[in-house]
C-alpha positions in Angstrom: -9.3 -14.9 -20.0 -7.1 -15.7 -17.0 -7.6 -19.0 -15.3 -8.6 -19.0 -11.6 -5.9 -19.6 -9.0 -7.6 -22.2 -6.9 -4.7 -22.6 -4.5 -4.9 -18.9 -3.6 -8.6 -19.1 -3.1 -8.3 -22.1 -0.9 -5.6 -20.5 1.2 -7.8 -17.4 1.7 -10.7 -19.6 2.8 -8.5 -21.5 5.2 -7.1 -18.2 6.7 -10.6 -16.9 7.2 -11.7 -20.1 8.9 -8.6 -20.0 11.2 -9.2 -16.3 12.1 -12.9 -17.0 12.9 -12.0 -20.1 15.0 -9.3 -18.1 16.9 -11.7 -15.3 17.6 -14.4 -17.7 18.9 -11.7 -19.4 21.1 -10.7 -16.0 22.5 -14.3 -15.1 23.3 -14.9 -18.4 25.0 -11.7 -18.0 27.1 -12.7 -14.5 28.1 -16.1 -15.8 29.2 -14.6 -18.5 31.4 -12.4 -16.1 33.4 -14.1 -15.4 36.7 -15.1 -11.9 37.4 -13.5 -10.1 40.4 -16.5 -10.3 42.6 -16.6 -14.1 42.2 -13.0 -14.7 43.3 -12.7 -15.2 47.0 -10.2 -12.9 48.6 -8.9 -13.9 52.1 -8.9 -11.2 54.6 -5.5 -9.8 55.6 -5.8 -10.8 59.3 -7.0 -14.4 58.7 -3.8 -16.1 59.9 -2.8 -16.7 63.6 -0.6 -13.9 65.0 2.8 -14.7 66.5 3.5 -12.5 69.5 
């Protein structure tokens, strides 16, 4: 019977944890971005005109 390769199993677990952590971080970052209706847009004619 072949003996288990613990180093390979550990690396696979670590990669899975990292992928899950990165996905969670991406979802949190996407949730923090303000939606377009929340961003204040200044009107085009807000500044003083120079005539």
